[in-house]
N, C-alpha and C positions, 0 to 999 in steps of 0.2 A: 285783367292781365297786367295792368300797369303796376299793381302792387308787387308783382313778382320780378319786376325789372329794377336793377340797381342803378345808381347814378352813372357809372361808367357805361353800362349797357344803353341807357337813354342817350348819353352823349354820343356814343358810336352810332346809334340809330339816326341821330340828327345829322350825321355826316354822310349818310348813305343816300343814294338816289334810286328811284325806281327804273330809270332809263339807262343810266350809265353805271356799269359795274366797276368796283374798286378792289384792289388787292389789299392784303393785310399791311404791306409796306406803305401803300398810299394812305390808308386810314391812320396808320401810325404817324406819318408825316403831317397829316392835317391836325391830329391831336397835338403834336409837338408845336405846330404853328400857333395853335390856340393857347399854348403855355402849359400843356399837360404832357409830361414825359412818361411814357409807358414802354416797357420792354415789348419787343416783337411778339414774344410768346404770350404775353398778357393780352394783347390785342387779338391775337389768333384765338385764344381761349374764349374771349368775349364774343367774337364773331361766330365761333362754333356753337356756343350756348344759344345765341340769338337764332341761329339756324335750327337748332333742336327745338326751340320754342315756336318756330314757324314765323319769326319776325323778319328773317332775311332768307333769300335763296342764294344758292351758290352754284357755280359751274366750274369744272376743272378745265383749264386751258394749259396745255403743256404740263408743267410740273407745279402749278399753283392754282389756288381757288380765286375766283373773282366773285365778289359779293354785291348784291343789290337789295334794296328795300322791297318789301312785298306790299300788296294792297292792305294786308292786315296791319302792317306797320303804319301806313298812312291813316287808317282808321283810328289806331291808337293815338297818333299825334293829334288828330282832330279832336278826339275825345278829351285828351289832356288839356289842350288849348281851350276847349269849351268850359271845362271845369275851372281853369284858372280865370277865364274871362268872367264867369258867373260869380266867382269868389271876390274878384277885385272891382268889377264894374257892373253897375245896373243898366247902363246904356250900351247897346251893342257897338256903337260907333266910337265909344270912348277910347278903346285901345288904339284905333287907327288915328284918331285925333291926337292922342298922346305921342304917337310916332312923329307926327308933323311938328310937335313942339320941340323935339330933339334936334340936335345939330346933324341932320342927315346930309350926306354928300350929294352932289349933283347926280352921281351914278346911282346912289341908293334911291333917290327920288324918282329917277327915270325908271328904275326897276319896279318900284311901287306903281308907277303909272302904267307900265306894261302889264302888270298883273290886273290892275283895275280895268284897263281897256280889253284885255282878253276875257275877263269875267262879263263885261258889258256885252261883248259880241256874242257870247254864249247865251245870255239871257234874251237877246233880241230874236232868237230863232223860234 
């Protein structure tokens, strides 16, 4: 499925969450904040295509759609990350260690710790 997704589709997927729905305008604003200026209709078309491919789900609230990622989207992201990891690193921990070599902010380090702590709690059960 990854071969059928274009760069903008992948970028939009990266901005969507499974728990919190976003409107076209909100996704357009996030793209703009990341330095990518796209017309509202372009973002709307991309989200519609992702919905048709089963990568996002949408629900209509009042007069606009709210989009969120699907489990299929999460599986795609994991698969892509695994392929990149295998291509770049022979050691599974190397990407995480590389993150620590970067100039991460205090907030980013705390977020990384939160993810690790949550993962450890899940493994202990």
